[in-house]
C-alpha positions as CSV (number, residue, x, y, z in Angstrom):
1,X,-6.2,0.7,43.4
2,X,-3.7,1.8,40.4
3,X,-4.5,4.5,37.9
4,X,-2.6,5.2,34.8
5,X,-2.8,7.9,32.2
6,X,-1.9,8.2,28.7
7,X,-2.5,10.8,25.9
8,X,-3.5,9.7,22.4
9,X,-1.8,11.8,19.2
10,X,-3.6,11.8,16.0
11,X,-1.9,9.6,13.7
12,X,0.1,11.2,10.7
13,X,0.0,9.9,7.1
14,X,1.8,10.4,3.8
15,X,1.3,9.0,0.4
16,X,3.8,6.7,-1.6
17,X,3.2,6.6,-5.6
18,X,4.2,2.7,-6.4
19,X,7.1,2.2,-8.8
20,X,7.3,-0.6,-11.2
21,X,9.1,-3.4,-9.6
22,X,8.2,-2.4,-5.9
23,X,6.4,-4.8,-3.6
24,X,4.3,-4.1,-0.3
25,X,7.3,-5.5,1.7
26,X,9.7,-3.5,0.1
27,X,7.7,-0.1,0.8
28,X,6.9,-0.9,4.2
29,X,10.5,-1.3,4.7
30,X,11.3,1.9,3.3
31,X,8.7,3.8,5.8
32,X,9.7,1.4,8.9
33,X,5.8,0.2,9.0
34,X,4.6,-3.2,8.8
35,X,3.0,-4.4,5.4
36,X,-0.2,-5.2,7.6
37,X,-0.6,-1.5,8.6
38,X,-0.4,-0.3,4.9
39,X,-3.0,-2.9,3.9
40,X,-5.1,-1.7,6.9
41,X,-5.4,2.0,5.4
42,X,-5.4,0.7,1.5
43,X,-8.6,-1.6,1.5
44,X,-8.2,-2.1,-2.3
45,X,-5.0,-4.0,-2.1
46,X,-5.1,-7.6,-1.2
47,X,-2.1,-9.5,0.6
48,X,-0.1,-11.4,-2.1
49,X,-1.5,-9.3,-5.1
50,X,1.0,-7.6,-7.3
51,X,1.3,-3.8,-6.8
52,X,0.6,-1.8,-10.2
53,X,2.8,1.1,-10.9
54,X,1.5,4.6,-10.1
55,X,-0.8,3.4,-7.6
56,X,-1.0,5.9,-4.7
57,X,-0.7,4.3,-1.4
58,X,-1.5,5.8,2.2
59,X,1.3,5.1,4.6
60,X,1.2,5.8,8.3
61,X,4.0,7.9,9.5
62,X,5.0,5.8,12.3
63,X,8.7,5.3,11.3
64,X,11.1,7.7,9.5
65,X,11.9,6.9,5.6
66,X,15.0,5.1,5.2
67,X,18.1,6.6,3.1
68,X,17.2,3.7,0.6
69,X,14.9,5.9,-1.1
70,X,15.6,6.6,-4.7
71,X,14.7,10.2,-4.4
72,X,16.5,11.8,-1.7
73,X,14.7,15.1,-1.9
74,X,11.6,13.4,-0.5
75,X,13.6,12.6,2.3
76,X,14.4,16.0,2.9
77,X,10.4,16.8,2.3
78,X,9.4,14.6,4.9
79,X,11.9,16.2,7.4
80,X,10.4,19.7,6.7
81,X,6.7,18.4,7.1
82,X,7.7,16.6,10.3
83,X,9.1,20.3,11.9
84,X,6.0,21.7,10.6
85,X,3.4,19.1,12.2
86,X,5.3,19.7,15.6
87,X,4.0,23.3,15.4
88,X,0.5,22.4,14.5
89,X,-2.2,22.9,16.7
90,X,-3.8,20.1,18.8
91,X,-7.3,20.0,18.7
92,X,-9.4,20.4,22.1
93,X,-12.1,18.0,21.2
94,X,-13.9,16.5,18.5
95,X,-17.6,16.7,17.0
96,X,-19.2,13.8,15.5
97,X,-20.9,14.7,12.0
98,X,-23.0,12.5,9.6
99,X,-22.8,13.5,6.0
100,X,-25.6,14.5,4.3
101,X,-26.5,13.8,0.6
102,X,-24.5,15.9,-2.1
103,X,-22.0,17.2,0.7
104,X,-18.1,17.5,-0.4
105,X,-15.1,17.7,2.0
106,X,-14.9,21.1,0.7
107,X,-18.4,22.1,2.2
108,X,-17.9,20.5,5.4
109,X,-14.6,22.1,5.9
110,X,-16.3,25.9,5.3
111,X,-19.2,24.8,7.7
112,X,-16.9,23.9,10.5
113,X,-14.2,26.6,9.6
114,X,-11.2,24.2,9.3
115,X,-9.5,22.7,6.6
116,X,-10.1,19.8,4.6
117,X,-6.6,18.1,5.3
118,X,-7.6,18.6,9.0
119,X,-10.7,16.6,8.4
120,X,-8.7,13.8,6.5
121,X,-6.1,13.5,9.3
122,X,-8.5,12.6,12.0
123,X,-10.8,10.3,9.5
124,X,-7.8,8.3,7.7
125,X,-10.6,6.4,5.6
126,X,-10.8,9.5,3.5
127,X,-7.5,8.8,2.2
128,X,-8.4,5.6,0.6
129,X,-12.0,5.9,0.0
130,X,-14.3,9.0,-1.0
131,X,-17.0,10.7,1.2
132,X,-20.3,8.9,1.1
133,X,-23.6,9.7,2.6
134,X,-24.6,8.8,6.3
135,X,-20.6,8.4,6.8
136,X,-19.8,9.3,10.4
137,X,-16.7,11.9,10.5
138,X,-15.0,13.0,13.6
139,X,-14.3,16.8,13.0
140,X,-11.6,18.5,15.4
141,X,-12.1,21.6,17.6
142,X,-9.9,23.8,17.9
143,X,-9.0,26.8,20.4
144,X,-10.0,30.1,18.4
145,X,-8.9,33.3,19.3
146,X,-11.4,35.8,18.1
147,X,-10.3,38.7,16.4
148,X,-11.9,42.2,16.3
149,X,-13.3,42.5,12.9
150,X,-11.9,45.7,11.0
151,X,-15.1,47.8,11.0
152,X,-15.0,51.0,8.8
153,X,-16.2,54.2,10.2
154,X,-16.9,57.5,8.1
155,X,-14.6,59.4,10.1
156,X,-11.5,57.4,8.4
157,X,-12.6,58.5,4.8
158,X,-12.6,62.3,3.5
159,X,-15.8,63.2,1.4
160,X,-14.8,65.0,-1.9
161,X,-17.6,66.3,-4.1
162,X,-16.4,66.3,-7.7
163,X,-16.9,69.3,-9.7
164,X,-18.2,69.4,-13.6
165,X,-15.2,68.7,-16.1
166,X,-12.7,68.0,-13.0
167,X,-10.3,65.2,-13.3
168,X,-8.1,63.7,-10.6
């Protein structure tokens, strides 16, 4: 009997604004991913269709951006964000949540005390389409250290009675 263990990590995503003349293949090559993975995350784009300028694509961060990017400052931003992502806390579990009528990503994030980006990170469909009623979401649970709230006691204050015609 053989046992194998593996760990799963959430996939990281970035966005790309399409420039005039770019193709799906050139963008995929720039980010070291396949055109198929880009199509999977961007349902509004069909294989073989020409990309329109200023379209925002969701790109998985499977590879690293190549130096052939026309904007080198973006590559530096990607490196900085990769360093930040290493410092992020991994969730200890997930809660399944069904979206109710008239709920927003903001209200759900406040209900579970997490950021909207955390919800999007573990529900990549939200990058390409909006929140819909009865949609099922994976809500990450983090190990939170409860901090003692700052309670105000009367001993911390001095009571002063102001006399008539008295100023500061």
